[in-house]
C-alpha atoms as an extended CHARMM CRD file, in Angstrom:
* protein
*
       298  EXT
         1         1  MET       CA              4.1650000000        0.6200000000      -21.2900000000  PROA      1               0.0000000000
         2         2  LYS       CA              0.5690000000        0.8880000000      -23.1460000000  PROA      2               0.0000000000
         3         3  LEU       CA             -0.4570000000       -2.8420000000      -23.6050000000  PROA      3               0.0000000000
         4         4  ALA       CA             -4.4230000000       -4.2400000000      -24.0120000000  PROA      4               0.0000000000
         5         5  GLY       CA             -5.5490000000       -6.8920000000      -22.5040000000  PROA      5               0.0000000000
         6         6  GLN       CA             -8.4640000000       -9.1980000000      -21.3150000000  PROA      6               0.0000000000
         7         7  ILE       CA            -10.4700000000       -8.9530000000      -17.6630000000  PROA      7               0.0000000000
         8         8  LEU       CA            -10.1320000000      -12.3250000000      -16.1680000000  PROA      8               0.0000000000
         9         9  ASN       CA            -11.9270000000      -11.8510000000      -12.5760000000  PROA      9               0.0000000000
        10        10  LYS       CA            -11.7220000000       -9.0660000000      -10.4160000000  PROA      10              0.0000000000
        11        11  SER       CA             -8.4820000000       -8.8920000000       -9.3990000000  PROA      11              0.0000000000
        12        12  VAL       CA             -6.3430000000       -9.9040000000      -12.4660000000  PROA      12              0.0000000000
        13        13  ILE       CA             -5.6550000000       -8.9930000000      -16.7360000000  PROA      13              0.0000000000
        14        14  LEU       CA             -4.1500000000      -11.3060000000      -18.8020000000  PROA      14              0.0000000000
        15        15  GLY       CA             -2.3190000000       -8.6890000000      -21.1040000000  PROA      15              0.0000000000
        16        16  ASP       CA             -1.1880000000       -9.1800000000      -24.4840000000  PROA      16              0.0000000000
        17        17  ASP       CA              1.9160000000       -9.8960000000      -23.7170000000  PROA      17              0.0000000000
        18        18  GLY       CA              1.1800000000      -12.9150000000      -22.2630000000  PROA      18              0.0000000000
        19        19  LYS       CA              1.7840000000      -11.4700000000      -18.4550000000  PROA      19              0.0000000000
        20        20  ARG       CA             -0.7630000000      -11.2640000000      -15.6520000000  PROA      20              0.0000000000
        21        21  TYR       CA             -1.5090000000       -7.9890000000      -14.3410000000  PROA      21              0.0000000000
        22        22  THR       CA             -3.2950000000       -6.9210000000      -10.9500000000  PROA      22              0.0000000000
        23        23  TYR       CA             -6.0390000000       -3.7560000000      -10.8650000000  PROA      23              0.0000000000
        24        24  SER       CA             -8.3290000000       -1.9090000000       -8.8430000000  PROA      24              0.0000000000
        25        25  THR       CA            -11.3130000000       -0.8430000000      -10.0200000000  PROA      25              0.0000000000
        26        26  PHE       CA            -10.2470000000        3.2140000000       -8.7370000000  PROA      26              0.0000000000
        27        27  ASP       CA             -8.4000000000        2.6150000000      -12.4240000000  PROA      27              0.0000000000
        28        28  PHE       CA            -11.3710000000        1.8160000000      -14.3470000000  PROA      28              0.0000000000
        29        29  HSD       CA            -11.7520000000        4.8320000000      -16.6740000000  PROA      29              0.0000000000
        30        30  ASP       CA            -14.7730000000        3.2180000000      -17.7580000000  PROA      30              0.0000000000
        31        31  GLU       CA            -17.9440000000        2.5210000000      -16.2370000000  PROA      31              0.0000000000
        32        32  ASN       CA            -19.2950000000       -1.0890000000      -16.4970000000  PROA      32              0.0000000000
        33        33  LEU       CA            -16.1130000000       -2.9830000000      -16.7410000000  PROA      33              0.0000000000
        34        34  LYS       CA            -16.7780000000       -6.4830000000      -16.5640000000  PROA      34              0.0000000000
        35        35  ILE       CA            -15.0740000000      -10.1450000000      -16.8550000000  PROA      35              0.0000000000
        36        36  GLY       CA            -14.1580000000      -10.8550000000      -19.9220000000  PROA      36              0.0000000000
        37        37  ASP       CA            -13.9160000000       -7.1470000000      -21.6970000000  PROA      37              0.0000000000
        38        38  PHE       CA            -10.8880000000       -6.1440000000      -23.4300000000  PROA      38              0.0000000000
        39        39  VAL       CA             -9.1870000000       -2.8190000000      -22.0450000000  PROA      39              0.0000000000
        40        40  SER       CA             -6.0510000000       -0.4600000000      -22.7800000000  PROA      40              0.0000000000
        41        41  PHE       CA             -3.9990000000       -0.4180000000      -19.9530000000  PROA      41              0.0000000000
        42        42  ILE       CA             -0.8690000000        1.0760000000      -18.4280000000  PROA      42              0.0000000000
        43        43  ALA       CA              1.4940000000       -1.1920000000      -17.2040000000  PROA      43              0.0000000000
        44        44  GLU       CA              3.2440000000       -0.3690000000      -14.0700000000  PROA      44              0.0000000000
        45        45  LYS       CA              5.8890000000       -3.5870000000      -12.9980000000  PROA      45              0.0000000000
        46        46  ASP       CA              2.9280000000       -6.0080000000      -12.1400000000  PROA      46              0.0000000000
        47        47  LYS       CA              0.0770000000       -3.4320000000      -12.2350000000  PROA      47              0.0000000000
        48        48  ALA       CA             -2.3030000000       -2.0940000000      -14.8630000000  PROA      48              0.0000000000
        49        49  VAL       CA             -3.3750000000        1.3780000000      -14.1890000000  PROA      49              0.0000000000
        50        50  PHE       CA             -5.7630000000        4.1160000000      -15.8720000000  PROA      50              0.0000000000
        51        51  ILE       CA             -7.6180000000        0.6420000000      -17.5540000000  PROA      51              0.0000000000
        52        52  LYS       CA             -9.7150000000        1.6890000000      -20.3150000000  PROA      52              0.0000000000
        53        53  TYR       CA            -12.4730000000       -0.6110000000      -22.7580000000  PROA      53              0.0000000000
        54        54  ILE       CA            -11.0880000000       -1.0490000000      -26.2650000000  PROA      54              0.0000000000
        55        55  LYS       CA            -13.5370000000       -2.8070000000      -28.8640000000  PROA      55              0.0000000000
        56        56  ASP       CA            -11.4360000000       -5.5500000000      -30.4330000000  PROA      56              0.0000000000
        57        57  GLY       CA             -8.2340000000       -6.0760000000      -28.2290000000  PROA      57              0.0000000000
        58        58  VAL       CA             -5.9280000000       -4.3150000000      -30.5090000000  PROA      58              0.0000000000
        59        59  SER       CA             -3.1460000000       -3.6300000000      -28.7330000000  PROA      59              0.0000000000
        60        60  PRO       CA             -2.1510000000        0.1870000000      -28.8520000000  PROA      60              0.0000000000
        61        61  GLU       CA              0.7420000000        1.1450000000      -30.7070000000  PROA      61              0.0000000000
        62        62  PRO       CA              3.4510000000        1.2680000000      -27.4670000000  PROA      62              0.0000000000
        63        63  GLN       CA              4.0440000000        5.2140000000      -26.1100000000  PROA      63              0.0000000000
        64        64  ASP       CA              5.2640000000        7.4230000000      -23.7800000000  PROA      64              0.0000000000
        65        65  GLU       CA              2.6180000000        6.9340000000      -20.0640000000  PROA      65              0.0000000000
        66        66  THR       CA              2.8580000000       10.7450000000      -20.1660000000  PROA      66              0.0000000000
        67        67  SER       CA              1.7540000000       11.3360000000      -24.0290000000  PROA      67              0.0000000000
        68        68  PHE       CA             -1.2110000000        9.1230000000      -22.7350000000  PROA      68              0.0000000000
        69        69  LEU       CA             -1.9870000000       10.5570000000      -19.5330000000  PROA      69              0.0000000000
        70        70  LYS       CA             -2.1740000000       14.2910000000      -21.3340000000  PROA      70              0.0000000000
        71        71  LYS       CA             -4.7310000000       12.8540000000      -23.3680000000  PROA      71              0.0000000000
        72        72  GLU       CA             -7.0010000000       10.5510000000      -22.0440000000  PROA      72              0.0000000000
        73        73  VAL       CA             -6.8390000000       11.7290000000      -18.1800000000  PROA      73              0.0000000000
        74        74  ASN       CA             -9.5090000000       14.3590000000      -17.1230000000  PROA      74              0.0000000000
        75        75  PHE       CA             -9.9020000000       14.8240000000      -13.8060000000  PROA      75              0.0000000000
        76        76  GLU       CA            -12.4860000000       17.6080000000      -11.9460000000  PROA      76              0.0000000000
        77        77  PHE       CA            -10.2220000000       20.5690000000      -10.1420000000  PROA      77              0.0000000000
        78        78  VAL       CA             -6.3940000000       18.3640000000      -11.2310000000  PROA      78              0.0000000000
        79        79  GLU       CA             -3.9080000000       20.0540000000      -13.4800000000  PROA      79              0.0000000000
        80        80  ILE       CA             -2.8260000000       17.5160000000      -15.2090000000  PROA      80              0.0000000000
        81        81  GLU       CA             -0.2720000000       19.1030000000      -17.5880000000  PROA      81              0.0000000000
        82        82  PRO       CA              3.1080000000       16.8210000000      -16.2780000000  PROA      82              0.0000000000
        83        83  LYS       CA              6.0900000000       18.6290000000      -14.4540000000  PROA      83              0.0000000000
        84        84  GLN       CA              8.6430000000       16.9070000000      -15.3460000000  PROA      84              0.0000000000
        85        85  ASN       CA              9.4700000000       13.6230000000      -13.0920000000  PROA      85              0.0000000000
        86        86  GLU       CA              6.4390000000       14.5760000000      -11.5490000000  PROA      86              0.0000000000
        87        87  ASN       CA              4.1660000000       11.2300000000      -10.6810000000  PROA      87              0.0000000000
        88        88  LEU       CA              0.4240000000       12.2020000000      -12.6780000000  PROA      88              0.0000000000
        89        89  GLU       CA             -1.4150000000        9.1120000000      -11.5130000000  PROA      89              0.0000000000
        90        90  SER       CA             -0.2700000000       10.4740000000       -7.3700000000  PROA      90              0.0000000000
        91        91  LYS       CA             -1.3600000000       14.2160000000       -8.3900000000  PROA      91              0.0000000000
        92        92  ILE       CA             -4.6660000000       13.0480000000       -9.5170000000  PROA      92              0.0000000000
        93        93  TYR       CA             -5.7430000000       10.5150000000       -6.7290000000  PROA      93              0.0000000000
        94        94  SER       CA             -4.5090000000       13.7730000000       -4.4320000000  PROA      94              0.0000000000
        95        95  ASN       CA             -8.0870000000       15.1740000000       -5.7510000000  PROA      95              0.0000000000
        96        96  PHE       CA             -9.9060000000       11.3280000000       -3.7850000000  PROA      96              0.0000000000
        97        97  ILE       CA             -7.7390000000       11.4390000000       -1.0100000000  PROA      97              0.0000000000
        98        98  ARG       CA             -8.6630000000       15.4350000000       -0.2480000000  PROA      98              0.0000000000
        99        99  LYS       CA            -12.2900000000       15.0610000000       -0.5740000000  PROA      99              0.0000000000
       100       100  HSD       CA            -12.9520000000       11.9790000000        0.7570000000  PROA      100             0.0000000000
       101       101  GLY       CA            -10.6440000000       12.9750000000        4.0210000000  PROA      101             0.0000000000
       102       102  ILE       CA            -12.6590000000       15.9540000000        4.4390000000  PROA      102             0.0000000000
       103       103  LEU       CA            -15.9700000000       13.9530000000        4.8030000000  PROA      103             0.0000000000
       104       104  SER       CA            -15.0410000000       11.4940000000        7.2580000000  PROA      104             0.0000000000
       105       105  CYS       CA            -14.3380000000       15.5720000000        9.3440000000  PROA      105             0.0000000000
       106       106  ILE       CA            -17.8710000000       16.8060000000        8.4830000000  PROA      106             0.0000000000
       107       107  LEU       CA            -20.0420000000       13.2580000000        8.3270000000  PROA      107             0.0000000000
       108       108  PRO       CA            -19.5900000000       12.6600000000       11.9750000000  PROA      108             0.0000000000
       109       109  LEU       CA            -20.3860000000       15.9650000000       13.2600000000  PROA      109             0.0000000000
       110       110  ILE       CA            -23.6740000000       16.5410000000       10.9070000000  PROA      110             0.0000000000
       111       111  PHE       CA            -25.0570000000       12.7860000000       11.4570000000  PROA      111             0.0000000000
       112       112  ALA       CA            -24.0190000000       12.2510000000       15.2830000000  PROA      112             0.0000000000
       113       113  GLY       CA            -24.1360000000       15.1610000000       16.0690000000  PROA      113             0.0000000000
       114       114  GLY       CA            -27.7610000000       15.7150000000       14.3470000000  PROA      114             0.0000000000
       115       115  LEU       CA            -28.7390000000       12.2210000000       16.1800000000  PROA      115             0.0000000000
       116       116  MET       CA            -27.5460000000       13.4570000000       19.6870000000  PROA      116             0.0000000000
       117       117  PHE       CA            -28.9120000000       17.1560000000       19.4630000000  PROA      117             0.0000000000
       118       118  PHE       CA            -32.8780000000       15.1100000000       19.1230000000  PROA      118             0.0000000000
       119       119  LYS       CA            -31.8820000000       12.2260000000       20.6850000000  PROA      119             0.0000000000
       120       120  GLY       CA            -34.7140000000       13.1010000000       23.9740000000  PROA      120             0.0000000000
       121       121  GLU       CA            -37.2220000000       13.7560000000       21.1530000000  PROA      121             0.0000000000
       122       122  ILE       CA            -36.4670000000       10.4730000000       19.4640000000  PROA      122             0.0000000000
       123       123  ILE       CA            -36.8300000000        8.3050000000       22.5910000000  PROA      123             0.0000000000
       124       124  SER       CA            -40.4240000000        9.7280000000       23.2230000000  PROA      124             0.0000000000
       125       125  PHE       CA            -41.2490000000        9.1450000000       19.8570000000  PROA      125             0.0000000000
       126       126  LEU       CA            -40.1950000000        5.7680000000       20.1710000000  PROA      126             0.0000000000
       127       127  LEU       CA            -41.6550000000        4.9890000000       23.7710000000  PROA      127             0.0000000000
       128       128  ALA       CA            -44.7490000000        6.1350000000       22.4260000000  PROA      128             0.0000000000
       129       129  ASN       CA            -45.2520000000        3.9150000000       19.7470000000  PROA      129             0.0000000000
       130       130  SER       CA            -44.0880000000        1.1940000000       21.5340000000  PROA      130             0.0000000000
       131       131  ALA       CA            -46.0750000000        1.5520000000       24.9880000000  PROA      131             0.0000000000
       132       132  ASN       CA            -47.5950000000       -2.1900000000       24.0210000000  PROA      132             0.0000000000
       133       133  LEU       CA            -44.3260000000       -3.8230000000       24.1040000000  PROA      133             0.0000000000
       134       134  GLY       CA            -43.4740000000       -5.2240000000       27.1550000000  PROA      134             0.0000000000
       135       135  PHE       CA            -39.5990000000       -5.0340000000       27.4550000000  PROA      135             0.0000000000
       136       136  ALA       CA            -39.8450000000       -1.1370000000       26.1960000000  PROA      136             0.0000000000
       137       137  ASN       CA            -38.6220000000        0.8370000000       28.8590000000  PROA      137             0.0000000000
       138       138  SER       CA            -36.6820000000        4.3300000000       29.0920000000  PROA      138             0.0000000000
       139       139  ALA       CA            -33.5010000000        2.4080000000       29.8790000000  PROA      139             0.0000000000
       140       140  SER       CA            -33.7140000000       -0.1290000000       27.0700000000  PROA      140             0.0000000000
       141       141  VAL       CA            -34.5800000000        2.2310000000       24.2030000000  PROA      141             0.0000000000
       142       142  GLY       CA            -32.1720000000        4.3730000000       25.4420000000  PROA      142             0.0000000000
       143       143  ILE       CA            -29.6750000000        2.0540000000       24.7750000000  PROA      143             0.0000000000
       144       144  CYS       CA            -30.9190000000        1.5090000000       21.0360000000  PROA      144             0.0000000000
       145       145  VAL       CA            -30.5660000000        4.9280000000       20.3590000000  PROA      145             0.0000000000
       146       146  ASP       CA            -27.3280000000        5.0980000000       21.8050000000  PROA      146             0.0000000000
       147       147  LEU       CA            -26.2550000000        2.0900000000       19.8940000000  PROA      147             0.0000000000
       148       148  ALA       CA            -28.1440000000        3.5190000000       16.4910000000  PROA      148             0.0000000000
       149       149  ILE       CA            -25.7900000000        6.6610000000       16.9230000000  PROA      149             0.0000000000
       150       150  VAL       CA            -22.8580000000        5.0270000000       17.4040000000  PROA      150             0.0000000000
       151       151  PHE       CA            -23.0930000000        2.8100000000       14.2400000000  PROA      151             0.0000000000
       152       152  ILE       CA            -24.1510000000        5.7860000000       11.9570000000  PROA      152             0.0000000000
       153       153  TRP       CA            -21.3640000000        8.1810000000       13.7730000000  PROA      153             0.0000000000
       154       154  LEU       CA            -18.3020000000        4.3220000000       12.9490000000  PROA      154             0.0000000000
       155       155  LEU       CA            -20.7470000000        4.2720000000        9.2000000000  PROA      155             0.0000000000
       156       156  ALA       CA            -20.0830000000        8.0240000000        8.3140000000  PROA      156             0.0000000000
       157       157  TYR       CA            -16.4560000000        8.2280000000        9.8180000000  PROA      157             0.0000000000
       158       158  LEU       CA            -14.6880000000        4.7780000000        9.0970000000  PROA      158             0.0000000000
       159       159  ILE       CA            -16.3890000000        4.5470000000        5.2810000000  PROA      159             0.0000000000
       160       160  PRO       CA            -15.0870000000        8.1210000000        3.4130000000  PROA      160             0.0000000000
       161       161  LEU       CA            -12.0090000000        7.7820000000        6.1100000000  PROA      161             0.0000000000
       162       162  ASN       CA            -10.6930000000        4.0830000000        4.3880000000  PROA      162             0.0000000000
       163       163  PHE       CA            -11.8700000000        5.6580000000        0.4450000000  PROA      163             0.0000000000
       164       164  ALA       CA             -8.9570000000        8.2230000000        1.2230000000  PROA      164             0.0000000000
       165       165  PHE       CA             -6.8430000000        5.3570000000        2.1820000000  PROA      165             0.0000000000
       166       166  ASN       CA             -7.4330000000        3.5360000000       -0.8770000000  PROA      166             0.0000000000
       167       167  GLY       CA             -6.5330000000        6.0820000000       -2.5630000000  PROA      167             0.0000000000
       168       168  LEU       CA             -3.5250000000        6.6570000000       -1.2060000000  PROA      168             0.0000000000
       169       169  ALA       CA             -3.1180000000        2.8820000000       -1.4920000000  PROA      169             0.0000000000
       170       170  VAL       CA             -3.9350000000        2.6540000000       -5.0750000000  PROA      170             0.0000000000
       171       171  ALA       CA             -1.4210000000        6.2250000000       -5.8810000000  PROA      171             0.0000000000
       172       172  THR       CA              1.4460000000        5.1180000000       -4.0610000000  PROA      172             0.0000000000
       173       173  HSD       CA              1.1990000000        1.3430000000       -5.6270000000  PROA      173             0.0000000000
       174       174  ASP       CA              2.3620000000        0.4740000000       -1.2510000000  PROA      174             0.0000000000
       175       175  LEU       CA             -0.7370000000       -1.4060000000        0.8590000000  PROA      175             0.0000000000
       176       176  TYR       CA              1.0260000000       -0.0740000000        3.7260000000  PROA      176             0.0000000000
       177       177  ALA       CA             -1.1890000000        2.3870000000        5.2170000000  PROA      177             0.0000000000
       178       178  LYS       CA             -4.5020000000        0.6500000000        4.1070000000  PROA      178             0.0000000000
       179       179  ARG       CA             -2.7280000000       -1.9470000000        5.9070000000  PROA      179             0.0000000000
       180       180  GLN       CA             -2.7670000000        0.2210000000        8.8900000000  PROA      180             0.0000000000
       181       181  ILE       CA             -6.1300000000        1.8090000000        8.5410000000  PROA      181             0.0000000000
       182       182  ASN       CA             -7.8670000000       -1.9350000000        8.7450000000  PROA      182             0.0000000000
       183       183  SER       CA             -6.0820000000       -2.3020000000       11.7210000000  PROA      183             0.0000000000
       184       184  PHE       CA             -7.0250000000        0.7520000000       12.9380000000  PROA      184             0.0000000000
       185       185  ASN       CA            -10.7520000000       -0.2850000000       11.9830000000  PROA      185             0.0000000000
       186       186  LEU       CA            -10.6850000000       -3.6990000000       14.2690000000  PROA      186             0.0000000000
       187       187  PHE       CA             -9.6590000000       -1.8000000000       17.0900000000  PROA      187             0.0000000000
       188       188  PHE       CA            -11.5650000000        1.1800000000       17.1170000000  PROA      188             0.0000000000
       189       189  ILE       CA            -14.4770000000       -1.2800000000       16.5730000000  PROA      189             0.0000000000
       190       190  LEU       CA            -14.1360000000       -3.1610000000       19.5100000000  PROA      190             0.0000000000
       191       191  THR       CA            -13.0820000000       -0.5340000000       21.7190000000  PROA      191             0.0000000000
       192       192  LEU       CA            -16.5220000000        1.3590000000       21.5480000000  PROA      192             0.0000000000
       193       193  ILE       CA            -18.0190000000       -2.0510000000       21.8150000000  PROA      193             0.0000000000
       194       194  VAL       CA            -16.1710000000       -2.3790000000       25.0830000000  PROA      194             0.0000000000
       195       195  ALA       CA            -17.0480000000        1.0750000000       26.2680000000  PROA      195             0.0000000000
       196       196  LEU       CA            -20.5780000000        1.2320000000       25.2400000000  PROA      196             0.0000000000
       197       197  ALA       CA            -20.8080000000       -2.8020000000       26.7140000000  PROA      197             0.0000000000
       198       198  GLU       CA            -18.9390000000       -1.3440000000       30.6130000000  PROA      198             0.0000000000
       199       199  MET       CA            -21.9210000000        2.2860000000       30.5640000000  PROA      199             0.0000000000
       200       200  ASN       CA            -24.8800000000        0.0390000000       29.8620000000  PROA      200             0.0000000000
       201       201  ASN       CA            -23.4710000000       -2.7210000000       32.2860000000  PROA      201             0.0000000000
       202       202  PHE       CA            -24.2720000000       -5.4790000000       30.2410000000  PROA      202             0.0000000000
       203       203  PHE       CA            -23.8830000000       -8.6670000000       31.0920000000  PROA      203             0.0000000000
       204       204  GLY       CA            -22.9140000000       -7.3130000000       34.6430000000  PROA      204             0.0000000000
       205       205  LEU       CA            -19.4480000000       -6.0550000000       32.7890000000  PROA      205             0.0000000000
       206       206  GLN       CA            -19.3990000000       -3.3140000000       35.4470000000  PROA      206             0.0000000000
       207       207  LYS       CA            -18.3590000000       -5.8360000000       38.1630000000  PROA      207             0.0000000000
       208       208  TYR       CA            -14.9120000000       -6.0850000000       36.4280000000  PROA      208             0.0000000000
       209       209  GLY       CA            -14.1620000000       -2.6210000000       37.2220000000  PROA      209             0.0000000000
       210       210  LEU       CA            -10.1060000000       -2.2630000000       36.5320000000  PROA      210             0.0000000000
       211       211  GLY       CA             -9.5770000000       -5.0600000000       34.4230000000  PROA      211             0.0000000000
       212       212  LEU       CA            -12.3900000000       -3.6160000000       32.0660000000  PROA      212             0.0000000000
       213       213  LEU       CA            -10.6600000000       -0.3990000000       32.0980000000  PROA      213             0.0000000000
       214       214  CYS       CA             -7.2200000000       -1.8320000000       31.5880000000  PROA      214             0.0000000000
       215       215  ALA       CA             -8.7930000000       -3.6490000000       28.2710000000  PROA      215             0.0000000000
       216       216  LEU       CA            -10.0760000000       -0.4700000000       26.9540000000  PROA      216             0.0000000000
       217       217  GLY       CA             -6.7090000000        1.2820000000       27.4740000000  PROA      217             0.0000000000
       218       218  VAL       CA             -4.7560000000       -1.0300000000       25.8960000000  PROA      218             0.0000000000
       219       219  LEU       CA             -7.5320000000       -1.3450000000       23.1410000000  PROA      219             0.0000000000
       220       220  GLY       CA             -7.8570000000        2.0120000000       22.6810000000  PROA      220             0.0000000000
       221       221  PHE       CA             -3.9480000000        2.5680000000       22.5850000000  PROA      221             0.0000000000
       222       222  CYS       CA             -3.6570000000        0.2830000000       20.1870000000  PROA      222             0.0000000000
       223       223  GLY       CA             -6.2160000000        1.6430000000       17.9400000000  PROA      223             0.0000000000
       224       224  TYR       CA             -4.6420000000        5.3990000000       18.6000000000  PROA      224             0.0000000000
       225       225  PHE       CA             -0.9790000000        3.5170000000       17.1630000000  PROA      225             0.0000000000
       226       226  TYR       CA             -2.7840000000        1.9940000000       13.6580000000  PROA      226             0.0000000000
       227       227  LYS       CA             -4.0880000000        5.4140000000       13.2810000000  PROA      227             0.0000000000
       228       228  ALA       CA             -0.8080000000        7.5750000000       13.9640000000  PROA      228             0.0000000000
       229       229  LYS       CA              1.0840000000        5.2000000000       11.8530000000  PROA      229             0.0000000000
       230       230  ALA       CA             -1.6000000000        5.6690000000        8.9380000000  PROA      230             0.0000000000
       231       231  PHE       CA             -1.6040000000        9.0020000000        9.2560000000  PROA      231             0.0000000000
       232       232  PHE       CA              2.3650000000        9.8020000000        9.6560000000  PROA      232             0.0000000000
       233       233  TYR       CA              2.7490000000        7.5300000000        6.1800000000  PROA      233             0.0000000000
       234       234  LEU       CA              0.0740000000        9.8400000000        4.4550000000  PROA      234             0.0000000000
       235       235  SER       CA              1.9780000000       13.1890000000        5.8760000000  PROA      235             0.0000000000
       236       236  LYS       CA              5.0410000000       11.5520000000        4.7110000000  PROA      236             0.0000000000
       237       237  LYS       CA              3.4980000000       11.1120000000        1.1920000000  PROA      237             0.0000000000
       238       238  THR       CA              1.9080000000       14.6970000000        1.2300000000  PROA      238             0.0000000000
       239       239  GLY       CA              4.1960000000       16.9550000000        2.5560000000  PROA      239             0.0000000000
       240       240  VAL       CA              1.7030000000       17.7130000000        4.6810000000  PROA      240             0.0000000000
       241       241  LYS       CA              3.0910000000       18.1220000000        8.2520000000  PROA      241             0.0000000000
       242       242  LEU       CA              0.2860000000       19.5630000000       10.1840000000  PROA      242             0.0000000000
       243       243  PHE       CA             -1.3560000000       15.8930000000       10.0980000000  PROA      243             0.0000000000
       244       244  ILE       CA              1.0510000000       14.7770000000       13.0310000000  PROA      244             0.0000000000
       245       245  LEU       CA              0.0680000000       18.2770000000       14.9300000000  PROA      245             0.0000000000
       246       246  ALA       CA             -3.6280000000       16.7840000000       14.2190000000  PROA      246             0.0000000000
       247       247  LEU       CA             -2.2710000000       13.3630000000       15.4640000000  PROA      247             0.0000000000
       248       248  ILE       CA             -1.4490000000       15.2100000000       18.8370000000  PROA      248             0.0000000000
       249       249  VAL       CA             -4.1140000000       17.2950000000       19.4110000000  PROA      249             0.0000000000
       250       250  ASP       CA             -6.6510000000       13.7760000000       19.2120000000  PROA      250             0.0000000000
       251       251  PHE       CA             -4.6170000000       12.0920000000       21.2710000000  PROA      251             0.0000000000
       252       252  VAL       CA             -4.5910000000       14.9690000000       24.4060000000  PROA      252             0.0000000000
       253       253  ALA       CA             -8.0170000000       15.8310000000       24.1770000000  PROA      253             0.0000000000
       254       254  VAL       CA             -9.0970000000       12.3430000000       23.9620000000  PROA      254             0.0000000000
       255       255  PHE       CA             -6.7630000000       11.0460000000       26.6060000000  PROA      255             0.0000000000
       256       256  SER       CA             -7.5440000000       14.1110000000       28.8190000000  PROA      256             0.0000000000
       257       257  ALA       CA            -11.1900000000       13.7960000000       28.2510000000  PROA      257             0.0000000000
       258       258  ASN       CA            -11.1640000000       10.0630000000       29.0560000000  PROA      258             0.0000000000
       259       259  VAL       CA             -9.5000000000       10.1720000000       32.4320000000  PROA      259             0.0000000000
       260       260  LEU       CA            -11.0680000000       13.1290000000       33.3870000000  PROA      260             0.0000000000
       261       261  ASN       CA            -14.0530000000       11.6140000000       33.4490000000  PROA      261             0.0000000000
       262       262  ARG       CA            -13.0790000000        7.8930000000       34.7220000000  PROA      262             0.0000000000
       263       263  PHE       CA            -11.1330000000        9.1500000000       37.8110000000  PROA      263             0.0000000000
       264       264  PHE       CA            -12.9090000000       12.3910000000       38.4060000000  PROA      264             0.0000000000
       265       265  GLY       CA            -16.2780000000       12.6370000000       37.6130000000  PROA      265             0.0000000000
       266       266  PHE       CA            -16.0030000000       15.4920000000       34.9670000000  PROA      266             0.0000000000
       267       267  ILE       CA            -18.5000000000       14.9820000000       32.9390000000  PROA      267             0.0000000000
       268       268  ASN       CA            -22.1320000000       14.3320000000       33.3380000000  PROA      268             0.0000000000
       269       269  PRO       CA            -22.6130000000       10.7740000000       32.3730000000  PROA      269             0.0000000000
       270       270  ASP       CA            -25.9780000000       11.6230000000       30.8540000000  PROA      270             0.0000000000
       271       271  LEU       CA            -23.7550000000       14.3480000000       28.4770000000  PROA      271             0.0000000000
       272       272  ILE       CA            -20.8980000000       11.8150000000       28.0590000000  PROA      272             0.0000000000
       273       273  TRP       CA            -22.2060000000       11.4040000000       24.3450000000  PROA      273             0.0000000000
       274       274  TRP       CA            -21.5960000000       15.5810000000       24.0560000000  PROA      274             0.0000000000
       275       275  GLN       CA            -18.0510000000       14.6970000000       25.2610000000  PROA      275             0.0000000000
       276       276  HSD       CA            -17.1430000000       12.6150000000       21.8080000000  PROA      276             0.0000000000
       277       277  VAL       CA            -18.7900000000       14.9580000000       19.9150000000  PROA      277             0.0000000000
       278       278  ALA       CA            -17.2850000000       18.1690000000       21.2210000000  PROA      278             0.0000000000
       279       279  ILE       CA            -13.7140000000       16.7950000000       20.6450000000  PROA      279             0.0000000000
       280       280  CYS       CA            -14.4610000000       15.8740000000       17.3280000000  PROA      280             0.0000000000
       281       281  ALA       CA            -15.7340000000       19.6900000000       16.6340000000  PROA      281             0.0000000000
       282       282  VAL       CA            -12.4540000000       19.7610000000       18.6590000000  PROA      282             0.0000000000
       283       283  ILE       CA            -10.2010000000       18.2760000000       16.7720000000  PROA      283             0.0000000000
       284       284  ALA       CA            -12.2440000000       18.4980000000       12.7720000000  PROA      284             0.0000000000
       285       285  PRO       CA            -10.6390000000       21.6060000000       11.7170000000  PROA      285             0.0000000000
       286       286  LEU       CA             -6.8280000000       20.0600000000       12.5920000000  PROA      286             0.0000000000
       287       287  TYR       CA             -7.3810000000       17.5670000000       10.2390000000  PROA      287             0.0000000000
       288       288  ILE       CA             -9.9220000000       19.3170000000        7.6970000000  PROA      288             0.0000000000
       289       289  LEU       CA             -7.2420000000       21.9720000000        6.9970000000  PROA      289             0.0000000000
       290       290  SER       CA             -4.6960000000       19.2020000000        6.4450000000  PROA      290             0.0000000000
       291       291  PHE       CA             -6.5020000000       17.5210000000        4.2930000000  PROA      291             0.0000000000
       292       292  LEU       CA             -6.9120000000       20.8660000000        2.1590000000  PROA      292             0.0000000000
       293       293  LEU       CA             -3.5040000000       21.8730000000        2.3300000000  PROA      293             0.0000000000
       294       294  ILE       CA             -2.9720000000       18.5130000000        0.0630000000  PROA      294             0.0000000000
       295       295  LYS       CA             -1.8580000000       19.0530000000       -3.5460000000  PROA      295             0.0000000000
       296       296  ARG       CA              0.2070000000       16.5560000000       -4.8690000000  PROA      296             0.0000000000
       297       297  LEU       CA              1.9590000000       13.3700000000       -3.3920000000  PROA      297             0.0000000000
       298       298  VAL       CA              5.5890000000       13.2400000000       -3.2860000000  PROA      298             0.0000000000
């Protein structure tokens, strides 16, 4: 049912039927909407979607949701002519999910891979321009550069990935996958922090050896567990089973590389970051293809 209402705060609209409806900014069809504005929207249970600004706060004539969408919705690369019993909102957001999912695969390779390629030159430049600082040596500068690379890699990966799953939550009106990806964010970041601390022997952590290794294993497994739950849900909602194969290859590649490196010294410590870039390069095509195969949510 199409209704009118007023934006009360950052998450609630008061409808002209006297009920309160929650909303997300993903559902805004007009820029610069603010608290106090009168809007029209589609009411789906207790949620407002397809929100548009109206001048006088007059309630629009009730009409079929599908006819409203055919007139008002216009998203690039999306066919909006409905099929019978098709969820148009899900169809629209599939484009958003696909785009940001692909970006989450490509951007880390571009930014982190590029920084890794020029890491030596960056360290040399920083050393040459910080010679007057007593604490500036190759080890400390190298650690700072490693931290910067990890931070940029995290942003390049997690920001678009979270946008994709936020779009999935809005499209399905289900926060399940978003909760899983939020848990993945936490464990993923903690794993990287502990790994960095151990590699650079922060606070003398290397002396804890086995305990630190167990902590890394638990954190890494928990992160992957929540990532798998999120992507299994995405696979179910999109019908793209290739996501499951991508998850399996992802797990096997990361687990094998870390075991070989940890117990057999398979990889030179100086090349440890290239190991992770290589893993991303191996698994990224599977995830990219999986996101490309998303046509509509089911």
